[in-house]
PDBQT receptor file of N, H, CA, C and O in Angstrom, charges set to zero:
ATOM      1  N   UNK A   1     103.536  99.019 118.901  1.00  0.00    +0.000 N 
ATOM      2  CA  UNK A   1     103.632  99.133 120.338  1.00  0.00    +0.000 C 
ATOM      3  C   UNK A   1     103.636 100.602 120.749  1.00  0.00    +0.000 C 
ATOM      4  O   UNK A   1     103.124 100.963 121.808  1.00  0.00    +0.000 OA
ATOM      5  N   UNK A   2     104.215 101.435 119.905  1.00  0.00    +0.000 N 
ATOM      6  H   UNK A   2     104.631 101.142 119.044  1.00  0.00    +0.000 HD
ATOM      7  CA  UNK A   2     104.205 102.869 120.192  1.00  0.00    +0.000 C 
ATOM      8  C   UNK A   2     102.780 103.417 120.136  1.00  0.00    +0.000 C 
ATOM      9  O   UNK A   2     102.395 104.268 120.937  1.00  0.00    +0.000 OA
ATOM     10  N   UNK A   3     102.007 102.913 119.176  1.00  0.00    +0.000 N 
ATOM     11  H   UNK A   3     102.319 102.221 118.525  1.00  0.00    +0.000 HD
ATOM     12  CA  UNK A   3     100.612 103.356 119.075  1.00  0.00    +0.000 C 
ATOM     13  C   UNK A   3      99.827 102.942 120.316  1.00  0.00    +0.000 C 
ATOM     14  O   UNK A   3      98.991 103.695 120.816  1.00  0.00    +0.000 OA
ATOM     15  N   UNK A   4     100.106 101.738 120.804  1.00  0.00    +0.000 N 
ATOM     16  H   UNK A   4     100.785 101.126 120.398  1.00  0.00    +0.000 HD
ATOM     17  CA  UNK A   4      99.431 101.267 122.012  1.00  0.00    +0.000 C 
ATOM     18  C   UNK A   4      99.792 102.134 123.218  1.00  0.00    +0.000 C 
ATOM     19  O   UNK A   4      98.931 102.473 124.030  1.00  0.00    +0.000 OA
ATOM     20  N   UNK A   5     101.058 102.484 123.323  1.00  0.00    +0.000 N 
ATOM     21  H   UNK A   5     101.757 102.208 122.663  1.00  0.00    +0.000 HD
ATOM     22  CA  UNK A   5     101.498 103.337 124.425  1.00  0.00    +0.000 C 
ATOM     23  C   UNK A   5     100.834 104.712 124.337  1.00  0.00    +0.000 C 
ATOM     24  O   UNK A   5     100.402 105.266 125.348  1.00  0.00    +0.000 OA
ATOM     25  N   UNK A   6     100.758 105.248 123.141  1.00  0.00    +0.000 N 
ATOM     26  H   UNK A   6     101.108 104.798 122.320  1.00  0.00    +0.000 HD
ATOM     27  CA  UNK A   6     100.108 106.550 122.950  1.00  0.00    +0.000 C 
ATOM     28  C   UNK A   6      98.648 106.493 123.363  1.00  0.00    +0.000 C 
ATOM     29  O   UNK A   6      98.154 107.393 124.042  1.00  0.00    +0.000 OA
ATOM     30  N   UNK A   7      97.960 105.437 122.955  1.00  0.00    +0.000 N 
ATOM     31  H   UNK A   7      98.362 104.706 122.404  1.00  0.00    +0.000 HD
ATOM     32  CA  UNK A   7      96.552 105.296 123.338  1.00  0.00    +0.000 C 
ATOM     33  C   UNK A   7      96.397 105.136 124.846  1.00  0.00    +0.000 C 
ATOM     34  O   UNK A   7      95.445 105.642 125.440  1.00  0.00    +0.000 OA
ATOM     35  N   UNK A   8      97.334 104.433 125.453  1.00  0.00    +0.000 N 
ATOM     36  H   UNK A   8      98.107 104.021 124.971  1.00  0.00    +0.000 HD
ATOM     37  CA  UNK A   8      97.284 104.245 126.913  1.00  0.00    +0.000 C 
ATOM     38  C   UNK A   8      97.455 105.587 127.618  1.00  0.00    +0.000 C 
ATOM     39  O   UNK A   8      96.767 105.872 128.597  1.00  0.00    +0.000 OA
ATOM     40  N   UNK A   9      98.373 106.409 127.117  1.00  0.00    +0.000 N 
ATOM     41  H   UNK A   9      98.932 106.178 126.321  1.00  0.00    +0.000 HD
ATOM     42  CA  UNK A   9      98.583 107.734 127.701  1.00  0.00    +0.000 C 
ATOM     43  C   UNK A   9      97.341 108.600 127.533  1.00  0.00    +0.000 C 
ATOM     44  O   UNK A   9      97.020 109.412 128.401  1.00  0.00    +0.000 OA
ATOM     45  N   UNK A  10      96.646 108.424 126.415  1.00  0.00    +0.000 N 
ATOM     46  H   UNK A  10      96.907 107.765 125.709  1.00  0.00    +0.000 HD
ATOM     47  CA  UNK A  10      95.417 109.184 126.166  1.00  0.00    +0.000 C 
ATOM     48  C   UNK A  10      94.207 108.605 126.897  1.00  0.00    +0.000 C 
ATOM     49  O   UNK A  10      93.078 109.048 126.689  1.00  0.00    +0.000 OA
ATOM     50  N   UNK A  11      94.451 107.613 127.755  1.00  0.00    +0.000 N 
ATOM     51  H   UNK A  11      95.368 107.254 127.925  1.00  0.00    +0.000 HD
ATOM     52  CA  UNK A  11      93.427 106.980 128.593  1.00  0.00    +0.000 C 
ATOM     53  C   UNK A  11      92.363 106.252 127.776  1.00  0.00    +0.000 C 
ATOM     54  O   UNK A  11      91.189 106.245 128.146  1.00  0.00    +0.000 OA
ATOM     55  N   UNK A  12      92.769 105.648 126.678  1.00  0.00    +0.000 N 
ATOM     56  H   UNK A  12      93.723 105.654 126.377  1.00  0.00    +0.000 HD
ATOM     57  CA  UNK A  12      91.876 104.793 125.884  1.00  0.00    +0.000 C 
ATOM     58  C   UNK A  12      92.355 103.364 126.085  1.00  0.00    +0.000 C 
ATOM     59  O   UNK A  12      92.947 102.755 125.195  1.00  0.00    +0.000 OA
ATOM     60  N   UNK A  13      92.081 102.841 127.287  1.00  0.00    +0.000 N 
ATOM     61  H   UNK A  13      91.599 103.336 128.010  1.00  0.00    +0.000 HD
ATOM     62  CA  UNK A  13      92.646 101.573 127.721  1.00  0.00    +0.000 C 
ATOM     63  C   UNK A  13      92.247 100.401 126.828  1.00  0.00    +0.000 C 
ATOM     64  O   UNK A  13      93.104  99.611 126.432  1.00  0.00    +0.000 OA
ATOM     65  N   UNK A  14      90.981 100.277 126.509  1.00  0.00    +0.000 N 
ATOM     66  H   UNK A  14      90.284 100.918 126.830  1.00  0.00    +0.000 HD
ATOM     67  CA  UNK A  14      90.524  99.136 125.697  1.00  0.00    +0.000 C 
ATOM     68  C   UNK A  14      91.124  99.155 124.300  1.00  0.00    +0.000 C 
ATOM     69  O   UNK A  14      91.542  98.116 123.789  1.00  0.00    +0.000 OA
ATOM     70  N   UNK A  15      91.169 100.317 123.686  1.00  0.00    +0.000 N 
ATOM     71  H   UNK A  15      90.830 101.161 124.101  1.00  0.00    +0.000 HD
ATOM     72  CA  UNK A  15      91.757 100.426 122.350  1.00  0.00    +0.000 C 
ATOM     73  C   UNK A  15      93.252 100.155 122.412  1.00  0.00    +0.000 C 
ATOM     74  O   UNK A  15      93.795  99.520 121.507  1.00  0.00    +0.000 OA
ATOM     75  N   UNK A  16      93.925 100.615 123.448  1.00  0.00    +0.000 N 
ATOM     76  H   UNK A  16      93.483 101.131 124.183  1.00  0.00    +0.000 HD
ATOM     77  CA  UNK A  16      95.356 100.379 123.609  1.00  0.00    +0.000 C 
ATOM     78  C   UNK A  16      95.646  98.882 123.737  1.00  0.00    +0.000 C 
ATOM     79  O   UNK A  16      96.614  98.390 123.157  1.00  0.00    +0.000 OA
ATOM     80  N   UNK A  17      94.831  98.169 124.478  1.00  0.00    +0.000 N 
ATOM     81  H   UNK A  17      94.044  98.569 124.949  1.00  0.00    +0.000 HD
ATOM     82  CA  UNK A  17      95.025  96.727 124.614  1.00  0.00    +0.000 C 
ATOM     83  C   UNK A  17      94.786  96.015 123.293  1.00  0.00    +0.000 C 
ATOM     84  O   UNK A  17      95.519  95.088 122.948  1.00  0.00    +0.000 OA
ATOM     85  N   UNK A  18      93.768  96.437 122.549  1.00  0.00    +0.000 N 
ATOM     86  H   UNK A  18      93.173  97.190 122.829  1.00  0.00    +0.000 HD
ATOM     87  CA  UNK A  18      93.474  95.824 121.254  1.00  0.00    +0.000 C 
ATOM     88  C   UNK A  18      94.638  96.019 120.283  1.00  0.00    +0.000 C 
ATOM     89  O   UNK A  18      95.066  95.076 119.618  1.00  0.00    +0.000 OA
ATOM     90  N   UNK A  19      95.142  97.240 120.210  1.00  0.00    +0.000 N 
ATOM     91  H   UNK A  19      94.794  98.006 120.751  1.00  0.00    +0.000 HD
ATOM     92  CA  UNK A  19      96.255  97.540 119.306  1.00  0.00    +0.000 C 
ATOM     93  C   UNK A  19      97.515  96.814 119.763  1.00  0.00    +0.000 C 
ATOM     94  O   UNK A  19      98.259  96.293 118.932  1.00  0.00    +0.000 OA
ATOM     95  N   UNK A  20      97.762  96.770 121.046  1.00  0.00    +0.000 N 
ATOM     96  H   UNK A  20      97.158  97.193 121.721  1.00  0.00    +0.000 HD
ATOM     97  CA  UNK A  20      98.962  96.123 121.577  1.00  0.00    +0.000 C 
ATOM     98  C   UNK A  20      98.995  94.624 121.344  1.00  0.00    +0.000 C 
ATOM     99  O   UNK A  20     100.073  94.040 121.235  1.00  0.00    +0.000 OA
ATOM    100  N   UNK A  21      97.840  93.998 121.267  1.00  0.00    +0.000 N 
ATOM    101  H   UNK A  21      96.964  94.472 121.356  1.00  0.00    +0.000 HD
ATOM    102  CA  UNK A  21      97.793  92.551 121.066  1.00  0.00    +0.000 C 
ATOM    103  C   UNK A  21      98.113  92.152 119.641  1.00  0.00    +0.000 C 
ATOM    104  O   UNK A  21      98.321  90.967 119.380  1.00  0.00    +0.000 OA
ATOM    105  N   UNK A  22      98.161  93.082 118.714  1.00  0.00    +0.000 N 
ATOM    106  H   UNK A  22      97.992  94.045 118.926  1.00  0.00    +0.000 HD
ATOM    107  CA  UNK A  22      98.459  92.744 117.319  1.00  0.00    +0.000 C 
ATOM    108  C   UNK A  22      99.957  92.685 117.040  1.00  0.00    +0.000 C 
ATOM    109  O   UNK A  22     100.356  92.206 115.978  1.00  0.00    +0.000 OA
ATOM    110  N   UNK A  23     100.804  93.160 117.965  1.00  0.00    +0.000 N 
ATOM    111  H   UNK A  23     100.480  93.549 118.827  1.00  0.00    +0.000 HD
ATOM    112  CA  UNK A  23     102.249  93.154 117.717  1.00  0.00    +0.000 C 
ATOM    113  C   UNK A  23     102.793  91.730 117.605  1.00  0.00    +0.000 C 
ATOM    114  O   UNK A  23     103.544  91.435 116.676  1.00  0.00    +0.000 OA
ATOM    115  N   UNK A  24     102.434  90.858 118.517  1.00  0.00    +0.000 N 
ATOM    116  H   UNK A  24     101.824  91.098 119.271  1.00  0.00    +0.000 HD
ATOM    117  CA  UNK A  24     102.952  89.485 118.510  1.00  0.00    +0.000 C 
ATOM    118  C   UNK A  24     102.572  88.698 117.256  1.00  0.00    +0.000 C 
ATOM    119  O   UNK A  24     103.446  88.056 116.673  1.00  0.00    +0.000 OA
ATOM    120  N   UNK A  25     101.314  88.716 116.810  1.00  0.00    +0.000 N 
ATOM    121  H   UNK A  25     100.604  89.237 117.284  1.00  0.00    +0.000 HD
ATOM    122  CA  UNK A  25     100.993  87.986 115.577  1.00  0.00    +0.000 C 
ATOM    123  C   UNK A  25     101.763  88.485 114.355  1.00  0.00    +0.000 C 
ATOM    124  O   UNK A  25     102.172  87.686 113.511  1.00  0.00    +0.000 OA
ATOM    125  N   UNK A  26     101.961  89.799 114.256  1.00  0.00    +0.000 N 
ATOM    126  H   UNK A  26     101.629  90.448 114.941  1.00  0.00    +0.000 HD
ATOM    127  CA  UNK A  26     102.715  90.317 113.115  1.00  0.00    +0.000 C 
ATOM    128  C   UNK A  26     104.170  89.874 113.171  1.00  0.00    +0.000 C 
ATOM    129  O   UNK A  26     104.756  89.544 112.140  1.00  0.00    +0.000 OA
ATOM    130  N   UNK A  27     104.757  89.862 114.360  1.00  0.00    +0.000 N 
ATOM    131  H   UNK A  27     104.280  90.129 115.198  1.00  0.00    +0.000 HD
ATOM    132  CA  UNK A  27     106.134  89.377 114.494  1.00  0.00    +0.000 C 
ATOM    133  C   UNK A  27     106.227  87.899 114.146  1.00  0.00    +0.000 C 
ATOM    134  O   UNK A  27     107.175  87.479 113.481  1.00  0.00    +0.000 OA
ATOM    135  N   UNK A  28     105.260  87.108 114.586  1.00  0.00    +0.000 N 
ATOM    136  H   UNK A  28     104.491  87.449 115.126  1.00  0.00    +0.000 HD
ATOM    137  CA  UNK A  28     105.258  85.682 114.256  1.00  0.00    +0.000 C 
ATOM    138  C   UNK A  28     105.090  85.438 112.760  1.00  0.00    +0.000 C 
ATOM    139  O   UNK A  28     105.721  84.539 112.204  1.00  0.00    +0.000 OA
ATOM    140  N   UNK A  29     104.249  86.228 112.110  1.00  0.00    +0.000 N 
ATOM    141  H   UNK A  29     103.737  86.958 112.562  1.00  0.00    +0.000 HD
ATOM    142  CA  UNK A  29     104.097  86.102 110.659  1.00  0.00    +0.000 C 
ATOM    143  C   UNK A  29     105.400  86.439 109.939  1.00  0.00    +0.000 C 
ATOM    144  O   UNK A  29     105.744  85.801 108.944  1.00  0.00    +0.000 OA
ATOM    145  N   UNK A  30     106.111  87.419 110.430  1.00  0.00    +0.000 N 
ATOM    146  H   UNK A  30     105.832  87.937 111.239  1.00  0.00    +0.000 HD
ATOM    147  CA  UNK A  30     107.402  87.774 109.840  1.00  0.00    +0.000 C 
ATOM    148  C   UNK A  30     108.419  86.664 109.994  1.00  0.00    +0.000 C 
ATOM    149  O   UNK A  30     109.160  86.369 109.057  1.00  0.00    +0.000 OA
ATOM    150  N   UNK A  31     108.466  86.044 111.165  1.00  0.00    +0.000 N 
ATOM    151  H   UNK A  31     107.863  86.284 111.926  1.00  0.00    +0.000 HD
ATOM    152  CA  UNK A  31     109.384  84.930 111.399  1.00  0.00    +0.000 C 
ATOM    153  C   UNK A  31     109.011  83.741 110.524  1.00  0.00    +0.000 C 
ATOM    154  O   UNK A  31     109.889  83.098 109.948  1.00  0.00    +0.000 OA
ATOM    155  N   UNK A  32     107.728  83.442 110.419  1.00  0.00    +0.000 N 
ATOM    156  H   UNK A  32     107.015  83.964 110.888  1.00  0.00    +0.000 HD
ATOM    157  CA  UNK A  32     107.266  82.342 109.577  1.00  0.00    +0.000 C 
ATOM    158  C   UNK A  32     107.657  82.583 108.118  1.00  0.00    +0.000 C 
ATOM    159  O   UNK A  32     108.140  81.675 107.441  1.00  0.00    +0.000 OA
ATOM    160  N   UNK A  33     107.447  83.798 107.645  1.00  0.00    +0.000 N 
ATOM    161  H   UNK A  33     107.054  84.535 108.195  1.00  0.00    +0.000 HD
ATOM    162  CA  UNK A  33     107.777  84.136 106.269  1.00  0.00    +0.000 C 
ATOM    163  C   UNK A  33     109.271  83.956 106.004  1.00  0.00    +0.000 C 
ATOM    164  O   UNK A  33     109.660  83.448 104.952  1.00  0.00    +0.000 OA
ATOM    165  N   UNK A  34     110.098  84.368 106.947  1.00  0.00    +0.000 N 
ATOM    166  H   UNK A  34     109.782  84.781 107.801  1.00  0.00    +0.000 HD
ATOM    167  CA  UNK A  34     111.542  84.222 106.781  1.00  0.00    +0.000 C 
ATOM    168  C   UNK A  34     111.940  82.748 106.752  1.00  0.00    +0.000 C 
ATOM    169  O   UNK A  34     112.776  82.349 105.942  1.00  0.00    +0.000 OA
ATOM    170  N   UNK A  35     111.348  81.940 107.628  1.00  0.00    +0.000 N 
ATOM    171  H   UNK A  35     110.669  82.264 108.286  1.00  0.00    +0.000 HD
ATOM    172  CA  UNK A  35     111.655  80.509 107.650  1.00  0.00    +0.000 C 
ATOM    173  C   UNK A  35     111.245  79.823 106.358  1.00  0.00    +0.000 C 
ATOM    174  O   UNK A  35     111.965  78.962 105.852  1.00  0.00    +0.000 OA
ATOM    175  N   UNK A  36     110.100  80.198 105.827  1.00  0.00    +0.000 N 
ATOM    176  H   UNK A  36     109.514  80.897 106.238  1.00  0.00    +0.000 HD
ATOM    177  CA  UNK A  36     109.642  79.598 104.576  1.00  0.00    +0.000 C 
ATOM    178  C   UNK A  36     110.592  79.963 103.442  1.00  0.00    +0.000 C 
ATOM    179  O   UNK A  36     110.897  79.130 102.588  1.00  0.00    +0.000 OA
ATOM    180  N   UNK A  37     111.053  81.191 103.433  1.00  0.00    +0.000 N 
ATOM    181  H   UNK A  37     110.805  81.868 104.127  1.00  0.00    +0.000 HD
ATOM    182  CA  UNK A  37     111.979  81.612 102.380  1.00  0.00    +0.000 C 
ATOM    183  C   UNK A  37     113.319  80.904 102.490  1.00  0.00    +0.000 C 
ATOM    184  O   UNK A  37     113.937  80.586 101.475  1.00  0.00    +0.000 OA
ATOM    185  N   UNK A  38     113.778  80.653 103.721  1.00  0.00    +0.000 N 
ATOM    186  H   UNK A  38     113.276  80.911 104.547  1.00  0.00    +0.000 HD
ATOM    187  CA  UNK A  38     115.082  80.021 103.912  1.00  0.00    +0.000 C 
ATOM    188  C   UNK A  38     115.025  78.505 103.774  1.00  0.00    +0.000 C 
ATOM    189  O   UNK A  38     115.913  77.910 103.162  1.00  0.00    +0.000 OA
ATOM    190  N   UNK A  39     114.008  77.875 104.328  1.00  0.00    +0.000 N 
ATOM    191  H   UNK A  39     113.287  78.358 104.825  1.00  0.00    +0.000 HD
ATOM    192  CA  UNK A  39     113.961  76.418 104.403  1.00  0.00    +0.000 C 
ATOM    193  C   UNK A  39     112.776  75.796 103.682  1.00  0.00    +0.000 C 
ATOM    194  O   UNK A  39     112.700  74.574 103.557  1.00  0.00    +0.000 OA
ATOM    195  N   UNK A  40     111.866  76.608 103.214  1.00  0.00    +0.000 N 
ATOM    196  H   UNK A  40     111.928  77.601 103.316  1.00  0.00    +0.000 HD
ATOM    197  CA  UNK A  40     110.611  76.094 102.694  1.00  0.00    +0.000 C 
ATOM    198  C   UNK A  40     110.638  75.714 101.238  1.00  0.00    +0.000 C 
ATOM    199  O   UNK A  40     111.694  75.479 100.650  1.00  0.00    +0.000 OA
ATOM    200  N   UNK A  41     109.459  75.659 100.673  1.00  0.00    +0.000 N 
ATOM    201  H   UNK A  41     108.602  75.849 101.151  1.00  0.00    +0.000 HD
ATOM    202  CA  UNK A  41     109.281  75.178  99.314  1.00  0.00    +0.000 C 
ATOM    203  C   UNK A  41     109.789  76.161  98.262  1.00  0.00    +0.000 C 
ATOM    204  O   UNK A  41     109.883  75.800  97.089  1.00  0.00    +0.000 OA
ATOM    205  N   UNK A  42     110.116  77.386  98.647  1.00  0.00    +0.000 N 
ATOM    206  H   UNK A  42     110.040  77.680  99.600  1.00  0.00    +0.000 HD
ATOM    207  CA  UNK A  42     110.622  78.379  97.688  1.00  0.00    +0.000 C 
ATOM    208  C   UNK A  42     112.060  78.081  97.254  1.00  0.00    +0.000 C 
ATOM    209  O   UNK A  42     112.527  78.600  96.241  1.00  0.00    +0.000 OA
ATOM    210  N   UNK A  43     112.749  77.253  98.018  1.00  0.00    +0.000 N 
ATOM    211  H   UNK A  43     112.369  76.831  98.841  1.00  0.00    +0.000 HD
ATOM    212  CA  UNK A  43     114.141  76.950  97.705  1.00  0.00    +0.000 C 
ATOM    213  C   UNK A  43     114.212  75.969  96.540  1.00  0.00    +0.000 C 
ATOM    214  O   UNK A  43     113.454  75.000  96.497  1.00  0.00    +0.000 OA
ATOM    215  N   UNK A  44     115.110  76.212  95.603  1.00  0.00    +0.000 N 
ATOM    216  H   UNK A  44     115.726  76.999  95.637  1.00  0.00    +0.000 HD
ATOM    217  CA  UNK A  44     115.259  75.335  94.440  1.00  0.00    +0.000 C 
ATOM    218  C   UNK A  44     116.001  74.052  94.827  1.00  0.00    +0.000 C 
ATOM    219  O   UNK A  44     116.907  74.075  95.660  1.00  0.00    +0.000 OA
ATOM    220  N   UNK A  45     115.606  72.942  94.213  1.00  0.00    +0.000 N 
ATOM    221  H   UNK A  45     114.871  72.924  93.536  1.00  0.00    +0.000 HD
ATOM    222  CA  UNK A  45     116.328  71.683  94.420  1.00  0.00    +0.000 C 
ATOM    223  C   UNK A  45     117.600  71.686  93.593  1.00  0.00    +0.000 C 
ATOM    224  O   UNK A  45     117.588  72.080  92.427  1.00  0.00    +0.000 OA
ATOM    225  N   UNK A  46     118.694  71.247  94.194  1.00  0.00    +0.000 N 
ATOM    226  H   UNK A  46     118.704  70.927  95.141  1.00  0.00    +0.000 HD
ATOM    227  CA  UNK A  46     119.985  71.220  93.500  1.00  0.00    +0.000 C 
ATOM    228  C   UNK A  46     120.343  69.791  93.111  1.00  0.00    +0.000 C 
ATOM    229  O   UNK A  46     121.524  69.454  93.029  1.00  0.00    +0.000 OA
ATOM    230  N   UNK A  47     119.331  68.938  92.868  1.00  0.00    +0.000 N 
ATOM    231  H   UNK A  47     118.372  69.212  92.935  1.00  0.00    +0.000 HD
ATOM    232  CA  UNK A  47     119.568  67.534  92.513  1.00  0.00    +0.000 C 
ATOM    233  C   UNK A  47     120.070  67.383  91.112  1.00  0.00    +0.000 C 
ATOM    234  O   UNK A  47     120.317  66.265  90.661  1.00  0.00    +0.000 OA
TER     235      UNK A  47
């Protein structure tokens, strides 16, 4: 997001929007990865 802000200040509007749109997918991938580690198939069965 900082990179997007920097590009916006440098008046590179299209590039700033492109870079800014990648923040949400990366955050979602991080949340998904954490959920898989906590609740997913990586957890050992204690049966």
